N, C-alpha and C positions, 0 to 999 in steps of 0.2 A: 773711730777718728787714725788715722796715718800721720804716727810722732816721730818729728824725725829726730831729733833731743828729746828726748825724756827722762822729765822731772819728775820731781814729786811733788813739786803744787805747782808748776808750770810745764807746760813742753813747748820745744819752738821744731815746728813746721811750714815745707812750703805752699804758699796762698793756691787759690786756684781761681776761677772768670769767677765762685759765684763771691768768694775775696773781695769784689772790687761791684757788686751790685752799687746800686746810689738809695736803695734804700736801706743800706747796710752801716757795720760801724764806721769801717776804715773808713767808707765816702766821708763821714760827717765830721769824720776827725779833718782832714787837711781843709775843710773852711771850719772852721771852729777855730778862731782867730785867738781866743783865750789860750789854747794852745802852744801856740807859735809868739810865745812877747821873746823868746830868744833868739826863733832862731828863723829860717828863713822860707820856710816850707808854702805856707801861706798868701805870698807876694803877687798872687797870682790867683784866680779862684780858680777853684775845682771844680774839671767837667768828667764824663767820662769818656771821655777819648784822652785826654791829661794820664789816668789813673793807668786805663788801660796799653798807653804807649807805654807809661814805663815798668809795666809789669807786662813786657812782653820784654823791654829792655836787658830787663831782671831775668824773662825767662834766657833771652840770648845770647846774654853780655856773659862771660867769665870772668870777669872783674867786676862781681855784683853779686851778691847775696842777700838773698833777702827771705826772712823767715814769719812767721808772724810768732806772737805771744795766745796763746792758750792757756785758761784756767781749766784746770786737771777737774776740777771739784764741778764745773758747769759746762765746760766745750768754748765759754767766749769767748772769743777774740779779742784781747784787750788793751794788745801793740802790736808796734812791725820790732824790728832790729836789723842791720843791714851788716854787711862789712860793704863796704864800699873803694875804687878804687884801689882793686887791687892788684897788686905789682908782683907778678910773679919772677920776674926776672932778679927783683931787688928784695923781693919775701917780705911787701909790709901789707898793709890795710888800715883803710881810714875808717872808726870804731860808730856808730849810728844807728837814735835808738827814742819809740816815742811811745808812752802808754797812753792809750787816747781815753778807756773809759777812767771817771776821775773817780771811783767809787773802790782802785784798784790800784793810786798813787799812794804814799805815807805807809806805806807796809812793807818793802824793802824790795819788791819784785822788779825794778830795774838793774837793781845791782846785778841778785838772783844771774837775771837775762843775761846781764853784762859779764856775768863771771862765767855763763856756761860757751857764750859764742867767743868769748875770749881765748879760753879749751880749748873748743871743739876749732879754732883761727889759728893759735900754736901746736896744737898735738893732732888734726886732723892736717890741716893747708899747708901746714911746714909755714907759718908765718913767722917770722923774725923777730918783726914788729910789728905792732898796732896803736893807735895816735887817732886821736880826737880834738874838738879843737870843743871850747866852750863861751862862753859872751859871761862877761866880767858880771855878775850881778846875779847872776844864776844860781846860787844858791844850795839849791838841788839837787845838779850835776855835780859842781865840785866834790859835794860829796859821797855821791857816788863814784866819783871819777876816783876818789881817795878810799874808796871801801876796797873799790876792783883794782889796786894794784897800779894805776893811770898816776904817776907824777908827772910836779910841774917844769915844761922842758924851759919855756918861753913867753910872753906875747906877742900878739901882732897889733901894732901899735890903731886905732881907731879902726879897725877892719872893718867893723859893720857898721851899718845903717841903721836906726830903730826911730820911726814916730819925728825924724828929724835932728838926732840928737849922734854922734858918733860914738859905739864902743868898743872898748880893746876886749879880744878875745885872748886866750888863754889857749896855749901849747899845750897836750899831759900827752905821754905816754908810757910804755911798757914794751921792754925784751923778753925775750924768750925767755930767755936763761934765767932773768933775774923773778920773774914772773912765775915761774913755774916752782921754781923753794919756794917764795913766798904766799903761793894764791891756789895754787893746782889745786890743794888737800880742799882750803873750799868751796873753789867750784865744781870738788867731786864731790863733796857731800850732798850738792844740786842733784843727781845727774841719779835716775832707776839704773839706768845703763847707758853708760861715756862713753864717746866716738870711739872706735878703734882703731 
């Protein structure tokens, strides 16, 4: 297996059409409503055409980096991580991730993947700012944000509707110079070969 960002426990690399198959794990994650209690991925049912369209967009669009998370020991595809809305002039990107395989949750894998992706974004893609949003009440993602150096910057009031209830959404972000001082060493510890 070709690994793009080679880690000690997990590696991040590009997906192939094989990873989109309807009997594969990725397809099932997008139809699993329990994985999207706080997000907006499952607002519409998944289809092969929808997945292939998103994949084609990721392949053709320089403002989106989509990588799969793969467990090194088993080779299993366990999740995805993205840098989206990349603005090459303003040098900023939005971070998104999904751990789809439940037996890999609660093990710090999301934090490892985010640290690796943020290191890549800041030091390979030359971003100055990486940010994301987290629904209030999503304690697991708030813990990940704290671990990986994404600091709270504000609240989008009643920004998200879920099950007829409006939720506030926290904006969290990191700036390259500050993040490299506080978190790049921790990120480097997860790599076998850091991106040059």
